[in-house]
C-alpha positions as CSV (number, residue, x, y, z in Angstrom):
1,M,25.3,-1.7,4.3
2,N,23.3,0.9,5.9
3,V,19.5,0.1,6.9
4,T,17.8,2.1,9.1
5,L,14.2,1.7,10.4
6,S,11.3,1.8,7.9
7,A,10.8,5.5,7.5
8,T,6.8,4.3,7.5
9,L,7.2,3.1,10.9
10,A,9.7,5.4,12.0
11,A,7.1,8.4,10.8
12,N,4.5,6.2,12.9
13,E,6.0,5.8,16.1
14,D,6.8,9.3,16.2
15,I,3.2,10.8,15.5
16,E,2.0,8.3,18.1
17,R,4.6,9.6,20.5
18,R,3.7,13.4,20.1
19,R,0.0,12.2,20.3
20,R,0.4,10.8,23.7
21,A,1.9,13.9,24.6
22,G,-0.9,16.0,23.7
23,E,-0.1,17.5,20.4
24,R,-2.5,17.8,17.5
25,V,-1.5,15.6,14.8
26,L,-3.3,15.0,11.5
27,H,-1.8,11.3,10.7
28,L,-1.2,11.3,7.0
29,A,2.3,9.4,7.1
30,F,1.3,5.8,7.6
31,G,-0.6,3.4,4.9
32,E,-2.7,1.5,7.1
33,A,-5.6,0.5,6.0
34,G,-7.7,2.0,8.8
35,L,-10.5,-0.1,9.3
36,P,-11.7,-2.8,11.3
37,V,-11.7,-6.6,10.9
38,H,-14.5,-8.0,9.5
39,P,-16.7,-10.5,12.5
40,A,-16.6,-13.1,9.8
41,L,-12.7,-13.5,10.1
42,C,-12.5,-12.9,13.6
43,E,-14.5,-15.8,13.8
44,R,-12.7,-18.1,11.4
45,L,-9.5,-17.0,13.2
46,A,-10.7,-18.1,16.9
47,A,-12.0,-21.3,15.8
48,A,-8.7,-22.3,13.9
49,S,-6.9,-21.1,17.1
50,G,-6.0,-24.8,17.9
51,H,-4.0,-24.9,14.8
52,N,-0.6,-24.9,16.7
53,G,1.7,-27.2,14.1
54,Y,4.0,-25.6,11.6
55,G,2.5,-26.9,8.4
56,P,3.8,-27.0,5.0
57,V,6.5,-24.0,4.1
58,A,4.5,-23.0,1.0
59,G,1.3,-22.7,3.2
60,A,-1.5,-24.5,4.1
61,A,-2.9,-26.2,0.8
62,T,-6.6,-25.0,1.7
63,L,-4.9,-21.3,1.3
64,R,-2.9,-22.0,-1.7
65,E,-6.2,-23.3,-3.3
66,A,-8.1,-20.4,-2.5
67,A,-5.8,-18.0,-3.4
68,A,-5.0,-19.6,-7.2
69,G,-9.1,-19.5,-7.1
70,Y,-8.8,-15.6,-6.6
71,W,-6.5,-15.6,-9.6
72,R,-8.4,-17.3,-11.8
73,R,-11.7,-15.5,-11.3
74,R,-8.9,-12.5,-12.6
75,G,-8.6,-14.2,-15.7
76,L,-5.3,-15.5,-14.7
77,P,-4.8,-19.6,-14.6
78,T,-3.3,-20.4,-11.6
79,D,-1.9,-24.1,-10.2
80,P,-2.1,-24.1,-6.5
81,E,1.2,-26.0,-6.5
82,L,2.9,-22.4,-7.7
83,V,1.5,-20.9,-4.7
84,V,3.5,-19.8,-1.7
85,C,2.1,-18.0,1.4
86,G,4.1,-16.1,3.5
87,P,4.0,-14.0,7.2
88,G,3.1,-10.8,4.9
89,S,3.6,-10.0,1.4
90,K,6.8,-8.3,2.4
91,P,8.8,-11.2,3.6
92,L,7.5,-12.9,0.4
93,L,9.2,-10.1,-1.6
94,Y,12.5,-10.3,0.4
95,G,12.1,-14.3,0.0
96,L,12.2,-13.2,-3.9
97,L,14.8,-11.1,-4.0
98,L,17.0,-13.8,-2.5
99,A,15.6,-16.5,-4.8
100,I,16.1,-14.6,-8.0
101,G,19.5,-13.0,-7.0
102,G,21.3,-10.2,-8.6
103,D,20.4,-6.3,-9.3
104,I,16.8,-5.3,-9.8
105,V,15.4,-2.2,-11.3
106,L,13.0,-0.2,-9.6
107,P,10.3,2.4,-10.5
108,M,11.4,6.1,-8.8
109,P,9.7,6.9,-6.6
110,S,8.7,3.4,-5.1
111,W,7.9,2.3,-1.7
112,V,10.8,2.1,0.9
113,S,11.2,-1.5,1.7
114,Y,12.0,-2.4,-2.1
115,A,15.5,-0.4,-2.0
116,A,16.0,-1.4,1.8
117,Q,15.7,-5.1,0.7
118,A,17.3,-5.0,-1.9
119,D,20.5,-3.6,0.1
120,L,19.6,-6.3,2.8
121,V,20.4,-8.9,-0.1
122,G,23.6,-7.5,-1.4
123,A,22.1,-6.0,-4.5
124,R,22.1,-2.6,-6.3
125,P,18.7,-1.3,-7.1
126,L,18.9,0.5,-10.5
127,F,15.8,3.5,-10.2
128,V,14.3,4.4,-13.5
129,P,12.1,7.4,-13.3
130,A,8.6,6.4,-13.5
131,P,6.4,7.9,-16.5
132,P,4.6,11.6,-16.3
133,G,1.2,10.3,-14.4
134,E,1.8,6.7,-14.0
135,G,3.5,5.9,-10.5
136,G,4.5,2.4,-9.6
137,V,6.7,1.1,-13.0
138,P,10.1,1.9,-14.5
139,D,9.5,4.2,-17.6
140,P,9.9,1.4,-20.3
141,E,11.9,3.1,-22.5
142,R,14.5,4.2,-20.3
143,V,14.5,0.2,-19.2
144,A,16.3,-1.2,-21.6
145,S,19.3,1.4,-21.8
146,T,19.8,1.6,-17.9
147,V,19.7,-2.1,-18.1
148,L,22.4,-2.6,-20.9
149,H,24.5,0.0,-19.4
150,A,24.6,-1.8,-16.2
151,R,25.5,-5.0,-17.7
152,S,28.0,-3.4,-19.7
153,Q,29.4,-2.3,-16.3
154,G,29.5,-5.8,-14.9
155,R,26.5,-5.7,-13.3
156,D,24.1,-9.1,-13.1
157,V,20.6,-7.2,-13.8
158,R,17.8,-10.1,-13.4
159,S,14.8,-8.5,-12.4
160,L,12.4,-5.4,-12.4
161,L,9.4,-4.5,-10.1
162,V,6.1,-2.6,-10.6
163,T,3.4,-1.8,-8.3
164,L,0.0,-2.1,-9.4
165,P,-1.7,0.5,-8.2
166,D,1.0,2.4,-6.9
167,N,2.4,3.6,-3.2
168,P,3.5,6.4,-3.2
169,S,1.1,8.0,-5.9
170,G,-1.8,6.4,-6.0
171,T,-2.0,6.5,-9.5
172,L,-2.0,3.3,-12.1
173,A,0.0,2.6,-15.0
174,T,-1.9,2.2,-18.4
175,A,-2.4,-1.1,-20.1
176,H,0.2,0.6,-22.9
177,T,3.0,1.4,-20.5
178,I,2.3,-2.5,-19.0
179,R,2.6,-4.2,-22.8
180,R,5.9,-2.4,-23.3
181,L,7.2,-3.3,-19.9
182,T,6.5,-7.0,-20.4
183,E,8.0,-6.7,-24.2
184,I,11.2,-4.8,-22.9
185,A,11.4,-7.9,-19.8
186,R,11.5,-10.6,-22.7
187,D,14.3,-8.9,-24.5
188,L,16.2,-8.4,-21.5
189,D,15.3,-11.9,-20.2
190,L,14.5,-10.0,-16.8
191,T,11.9,-11.8,-14.0
192,I,8.9,-9.1,-13.3
193,I,7.7,-9.1,-10.0
194,S,4.3,-7.1,-10.0
195,D,2.9,-6.3,-6.2
196,E,-0.7,-6.3,-6.3
197,I,-1.8,-5.9,-2.8
198,Y,-3.6,-2.5,-3.9
199,R,-5.6,-4.6,-7.0
200,D,-8.9,-4.6,-5.4
201,L,-8.7,-1.2,-4.4
202,V,-8.5,0.2,-7.7
203,H,-11.2,3.3,-7.2
204,D,-13.0,2.7,-10.3
205,P,-14.0,-1.1,-10.7
206,A,-14.4,-0.4,-14.5
207,T,-10.9,0.4,-14.6
208,N,-9.1,-1.7,-17.4
209,F,-6.3,-3.5,-14.8
210,L,-3.9,-5.2,-16.4
211,S,-1.1,-7.2,-15.2
212,P,2.2,-8.5,-16.4
213,A,1.2,-11.9,-15.5
214,D,-2.0,-11.8,-18.1
215,L,1.4,-10.7,-20.9
216,A,4.1,-12.6,-19.7
217,P,2.9,-15.5,-17.3
218,E,6.3,-17.0,-18.0
219,R,8.1,-14.6,-16.3
220,T,5.6,-13.1,-14.1
221,V,5.7,-13.3,-10.2
222,I,2.5,-11.6,-8.3
223,T,2.8,-10.7,-5.0
224,S,-0.4,-9.7,-3.0
225,G,-2.1,-9.9,0.6
226,L,-4.9,-9.0,2.7
227,S,-3.5,-6.2,4.7
228,K,-5.0,-3.5,2.6
229,S,-8.5,-4.5,1.0
230,L,-9.5,-6.4,4.2
231,A,-7.3,-4.3,6.8
232,L,-5.5,-7.1,7.9
233,G,-2.0,-5.5,8.1
234,G,-1.2,-7.2,11.6
235,W,-2.5,-10.7,10.9
236,R,0.9,-10.8,8.3
237,I,-0.4,-13.3,5.4
238,G,0.6,-12.9,2.1
239,V,0.8,-14.8,-1.0
240,A,2.5,-15.3,-4.4
241,R,1.8,-16.3,-7.5
242,L,5.0,-17.8,-9.2
243,P,5.6,-18.6,-12.8
244,S,8.0,-22.1,-12.5
245,A,8.3,-24.7,-10.3
246,E,12.4,-23.5,-10.4
247,L,11.2,-20.3,-8.4
248,R,9.2,-21.8,-6.2
249,D,11.8,-24.2,-5.3
250,R,14.2,-21.4,-4.5
251,L,11.7,-19.4,-2.7
252,L,10.7,-22.3,-0.3
253,A,14.1,-23.1,0.6
254,V,14.6,-19.3,1.6
255,A,11.4,-19.4,3.2
256,S,12.1,-22.6,5.2
257,E,15.4,-21.0,6.6
258,I,13.7,-17.6,7.5
259,W,10.0,-17.8,8.7
260,S,9.5,-22.1,8.4
261,S,5.6,-21.4,7.6
262,P,2.8,-18.7,8.2
263,A,0.8,-18.8,11.3
264,A,-1.4,-21.7,10.8
265,P,-4.9,-19.9,12.1
266,V,-4.6,-17.0,10.0
267,Q,-3.8,-19.4,7.3
268,Q,-7.5,-20.7,7.8
269,A,-9.3,-17.3,8.2
270,A,-7.1,-16.1,4.8
271,A,-8.2,-19.0,2.8
272,Y,-11.8,-18.2,3.8
273,A,-11.1,-14.5,2.5
274,Y,-9.9,-15.7,-0.7
275,T,-12.9,-17.8,-1.7
276,E,-14.3,-14.4,-1.8
277,P,-17.8,-15.0,0.1
278,A,-20.6,-12.3,-0.3
279,E,-20.1,-10.4,2.8
280,L,-16.1,-10.1,2.5
281,V,-17.0,-8.8,-1.3
282,E,-19.0,-6.5,0.0
283,R,-16.6,-5.0,2.9
284,I,-14.1,-4.6,0.0
285,D,-16.4,-2.8,-2.0
286,E,-17.5,-0.8,1.1
287,S,-13.7,0.2,1.8
288,R,-13.0,0.8,-1.9
289,R,-15.9,3.6,-1.8
290,L,-14.6,5.2,1.2
291,H,-10.8,4.8,0.3
292,A,-11.8,6.9,-3.4
293,T,-13.9,9.4,-1.4
294,V,-11.4,10.4,1.1
295,A,-8.5,10.6,-1.0
296,R,-10.3,12.4,-3.6
297,A,-11.5,14.9,-1.1
298,V,-7.8,15.3,0.1
299,Y,-6.7,15.5,-3.9
300,E,-8.9,18.5,-4.2
301,R,-8.0,20.2,-0.8
302,F,-4.2,20.0,-2.6
303,V,-5.7,21.5,-6.0
304,L,-7.4,23.9,-4.5
305,A,-4.1,25.2,-2.6
306,G,-2.0,25.4,-5.9
307,V,-0.3,22.2,-5.2
308,R,0.1,19.9,-8.0
309,V,-0.8,16.2,-7.7
310,D,-1.9,13.6,-9.8
311,A,-5.8,12.2,-9.1
312,P,-5.6,9.3,-7.0
313,Q,-6.7,5.8,-8.9
314,G,-6.7,3.4,-6.5
315,G,-5.7,2.8,-2.8
316,F,-5.2,5.8,-0.1
317,Y,-2.3,7.7,-1.6
318,L,-0.9,11.0,-2.9
319,Y,2.1,11.9,-4.0
320,P,1.7,15.9,-3.9
321,D,4.7,18.1,-5.3
322,F,5.2,21.7,-3.5
323,T,7.7,22.7,-6.3
324,G,8.1,26.7,-5.7
325,L,8.2,26.7,-1.9
326,D,11.5,27.8,-0.3
327,F,12.6,24.6,1.4
328,A,15.9,23.1,0.7
329,T,14.6,19.8,0.8
330,S,11.4,17.1,1.3
331,A,13.3,16.4,5.0
332,E,12.5,20.0,5.7
333,L,9.4,20.3,4.2
334,T,8.0,17.3,6.1
335,A,9.5,18.7,9.2
336,N,7.7,21.8,8.8
337,L,4.5,20.5,7.9
338,L,4.6,18.8,11.4
339,D,6.3,21.1,13.6
340,E,4.6,23.8,12.3
341,H,1.3,23.0,10.8
342,G,0.7,19.4,12.7
343,V,0.7,17.6,9.8
344,G,2.4,14.2,9.4
345,V,3.7,13.1,6.2
346,L,6.5,11.1,4.6
347,P,9.3,13.5,2.3
348,G,9.8,11.7,-1.2
349,H,13.3,10.8,-0.5
350,A,12.4,7.9,1.8
351,F,10.7,6.6,-1.5
352,G,14.2,6.9,-3.8
353,D,13.4,10.6,-4.9
354,D,15.9,13.4,-5.4
355,P,16.0,14.8,-1.7
356,R,15.9,18.4,-3.2
357,A,12.7,17.9,-5.0
358,L,9.7,19.3,-2.8
359,R,7.4,16.0,-2.9
360,V,5.8,14.2,0.1
361,R,3.8,10.8,0.1
362,V,0.3,11.1,1.8
363,A,-1.8,8.8,3.1
364,T,-5.2,9.1,3.4
365,S,-6.2,5.9,5.5
366,L,-6.5,7.0,9.4
367,L,-8.5,9.7,8.7
368,Y,-12.0,7.3,9.3
369,G,-11.8,7.6,12.8
370,E,-10.1,6.7,16.2
371,T,-12.5,4.0,17.2
372,T,-14.0,0.8,16.0
373,E,-17.8,2.8,16.2
374,Q,-16.4,5.8,13.9
375,R,-14.8,3.6,11.2
376,L,-17.9,1.4,11.1
377,A,-19.8,4.7,10.6
378,A,-17.4,6.1,7.9
379,L,-17.9,2.5,6.0
380,S,-21.5,2.9,6.0
381,A,-22.3,6.5,5.8
382,P,-23.7,7.7,2.7
383,D,-21.4,10.9,2.5
384,P,-18.4,10.0,4.9
385,L,-17.1,13.5,4.3
386,E,-19.9,14.9,6.5
387,L,-19.0,12.9,9.5
388,P,-17.5,15.5,12.0
389,W,-14.4,13.6,12.6
390,I,-13.4,13.7,8.6
391,S,-14.5,17.0,8.1
392,A,-12.6,18.2,11.1
393,S,-9.4,16.3,9.5
394,L,-9.8,18.0,6.1
395,D,-10.3,21.2,8.0
396,H,-6.9,20.9,9.4
397,L,-5.3,20.1,6.4
398,N,-6.8,23.1,4.9
399,E,-5.4,25.2,7.8
400,A,-2.0,23.8,7.0
401,L,-2.0,24.4,3.3
402,T,-3.4,27.7,4.1
403,G,0.0,28.3,6.2
404,L,2.0,27.5,3.8
405,N,0.5,29.5,1.1
406,A,0.2,32.5,3.8
407,L,4.1,32.7,3.5
408,R,4.7,33.4,0.5
409,R,3.6,36.8,1.3
410,A,6.4,36.5,3.8
411,P,9.2,38.9,3.1
412,A,11.9,36.4,4.3
413,R,12.6,32.4,3.7
414,H,10.2,29.8,3.0
415,R,7.9,31.8,0.5
416,L,5.6,30.2,-1.9
417,A,6.0,31.0,-5.5
418,P,3.1,32.4,-7.0
419,L,0.5,29.8,-7.6
420,V,0.2,27.4,-10.7
421,P,-2.6,25.7,-11.9
422,A,-3.1,22.1,-11.1
423,P,-2.8,19.4,-13.9
424,A,-6.7,18.1,-14.7
425,A,-7.7,15.1,-13.4
426,R,-6.7,12.1,-15.5
């Protein structure tokens, strides 16, 4: 087992150290939602602060019923008895790997913790590249051959995972791809884990979002939480929708030995959030618009610099490809961006990508301001790009990309190849 500190957390700590030392660093490395907690949730948390009992392992009945209602309103009939709550969706994912067992198919690239958690439980992930422009899902046409080959070698492959929409690319798999993937999962008897923590942050609300649970409810687990849509990362609360009582019982057995029960006061506030009161729906709508506006602006800066990148469709991520720069690895490129240009991003190899591929993960959600006042101003601004602190960050990014472009005129190492047109927005 070779598990190290999470790349995202390590990068965040390094950048914070640099900032405290007085360095000017544009923080594009950490996927925190970057917004204040809504006052209504603070009030609920304070009111529930006296609740100090352990509570049920599956979570409070009020939270499980509220989460079931959340999914019902999205067309997914849900029994509250098949909802399990945990201290964040991340522990729930870990518990599911233990409860399901066997090896797992992961998209490549994919969020840094999936493969690390598989390693922790003694599973071996099978990386299958995502289809072009559809991050977060393993290419359906390659899953079957990969799983059958692995099984012929004696491996026990039991599950596959999708992220809708994706981290690191910010893209969303098409309905056609999800349909094909669920067909293959049925043929191969695979459990599907669908990480939908960014579902409510799909940039265009009219987008046709299709969950594998819509098509294969008998084999799909959905995990979600409030850390992204309502910026409650530090509160640590997540929910999972299970397809069967058998899997629920196995997950509860794991949970009972790891976290006992989620924090009771946080559960009470989360139960209120999952009923989707008007003020929180409005806050999520504002957040979605802000994430979309800033992510799109960052996307346009990359396109103008001649960097290949898919247009973001959800959340606050992009996955630009710097092919043509004379760096040996994405880690070397990332180090140069940080040390020479003051821009912090994550190397693609942290997401399971080929280390020699010059791709990096960019998170735009910490550009909204350094203070609560600035972040609230960004939420309510008719055009947040005109706010001086956001405009300054975009200028900083332009400077960095211009600096990289200038290297192609240098005679030595780190020259950039002639610019190629970026693909059209999808």
